[in-house]
C-alpha positions in Angstrom: -17.3 -14.6 51.6 -17.9 -11.4 49.9 -18.7 -11.2 46.6 -16.3 -10.2 44.1 -16.8 -6.1 43.1 -18.3 -5.4 39.9 -16.3 -4.6 36.9 -16.6 -1.0 35.5 -17.2 -1.3 31.4 -15.3 1.9 30.0 -17.1 2.6 26.6 -14.0 4.1 24.3 -15.4 6.7 21.8 -15.6 5.1 18.3 -13.1 5.8 16.3 -13.7 8.5 13.5 -13.3 7.0 10.0 -10.4 5.4 9.0 -8.0 7.7 6.8 -8.3 6.9 3.4 -4.8 5.7 2.6 -2.8 3.1 0.6 0.7 1.8 1.1 2.8 0.4 -1.9 6.1 -0.6 -2.3 8.3 -0.3 -5.8 11.7 -2.6 -6.3 14.7 -2.4 -8.5 17.3 -4.7 -8.0 18.3 -4.2 -4.2 16.4 -0.8 -3.4 12.9 -0.8 -2.1 10.9 2.1 -2.2 7.6 2.2 0.2 5.0 4.7 -1.1 2.4 6.0 1.6 -0.4 7.8 -0.4 -3.6 9.5 1.1 -6.1 12.2 0.4 -4.3 15.5 0.5 -3.1 18.7 -1.0 -1.0 17.2 -3.8 2.2 16.7 -1.9 5.3 14.2 -2.8 7.9 13.9 -0.6 10.8 11.3 -0.8 12.5 10.5 2.5 11.3 13.6 3.9 12.7 16.0 1.2 10.4 17.6 -1.6 10.9 16.1 -5.4 13.3 19.1 -6.3 15.8 18.1 -4.4 16.5 14.7 -5.3 19.7 13.8 -6.8 21.6 12.8 -9.1 19.8 15.8 -11.0 19.9 14.3 -14.5 17.2 11.7 -13.1 14.8 13.9 -11.6 13.0 14.1 -15.0 12.7 10.2 -14.3 10.7 10.7 -11.0 8.7 13.2 -12.5 7.6 10.6 -15.4 4.2 9.9 -13.8 3.3 13.4 -13.0 3.8 14.6 -16.3 2.2 11.6 -18.0 -1.2 11.7 -15.7 -1.1 15.2 -15.5 -1.2 17.2 -12.3 -4.6 17.0 -11.5 -4.6 13.6 -10.9 -1.9 13.9 -7.8 -3.6 17.4 -6.6 -6.0 15.2 -4.5 -3.6 13.0 -2.9 -0.3 13.4 -0.6 2.4 10.7 -1.3 5.1 10.2 0.9 8.0 7.7 0.0 10.5 6.1 2.2 13.4 4.3 0.0 16.3 2.0 1.2 19.4 0.1 -0.5 20.8 -0.3 -3.5 22.6 2.7 -5.8 21.2 6.2 -6.8 19.8 5.0 -9.9 18.1 1.9 -8.6 16.3 4.4 -6.1 15.0 6.4 -8.7 13.5 3.7 -10.6 11.9 2.1 -7.4 10.7 5.5 -6.5 9.1 6.2 -9.5 7.4 2.5 -9.7 6.3 2.9 -6.0 4.3 6.4 -6.9 3.1 5.0 -9.7 1.5 2.0 -8.1 0.3 3.7 -5.2 -2.0 6.1 -7.3 -3.1 3.2 -9.1 -3.9 1.7 -5.9 -5.6 4.5 -4.4 -8.1 5.1 -7.3 -9.1 1.7 -7.5 -10.0 1.7 -3.8 -11.0 5.1 -2.9 -12.1 6.7 -6.2 -13.0 4.5 -8.9 -12.4 1.3 -11.4 -12.9 3.5 -14.7 -10.5 6.2 -13.8 -8.3 3.3 -12.1 -8.0 1.8 -15.4 -7.4 4.7 -17.6 -4.2 5.7 -15.0 -2.6 2.1 -15.4 -3.4 2.2 -19.6 -1.3 5.1 -19.8 1.4 4.2 -17.4 1.5 0.9 -19.1 1.6 1.9 -22.5 4.3 4.4 -21.8 6.7 2.2 -19.6 5.6 -1.3 -18.2 8.3 -0.9 -15.4 6.3 2.1 -13.8 3.9 -0.9 -12.6 5.7 -4.5 -13.1 9.0 -4.7 -11.2 12.1 -6.4 -12.9 12.5 -9.7 -11.4 16.5 -9.6 -12.2 18.5 -10.0 -9.6 22.5 -10.6 -9.3 23.9 -14.0 -9.5 26.4 -15.0 -6.6 30.2 -15.2 -8.2 
């Protein structure tokens, strides 16, 4: 009997530092928005489209509330990409703004510092609690 051939061990190169990113969701009625926030240059896209192209136009201001409240400098160091599905136009807008707000808070908590995260969170809650806390109401069946 011959001995089995020796197995060759191939070492894979160590993975580079994992990207600094968080993934957070926002909900309103049946609409769900998932925001992926990572270090970047201040990009904000919703379903691959820039914020300025979102419809309905009247509710575009609602989407800009987190940015207007916190200032562009808080968003300058991060890229946020949002995927949204389900619900109607208005519910999607509210789900997106919640996802964007929650993703920024989560990113600051994980990768920046606790003090700036608390400052952001307090500002958002003082303005509108639904920016960080989901509305539990759902439609009842007939």
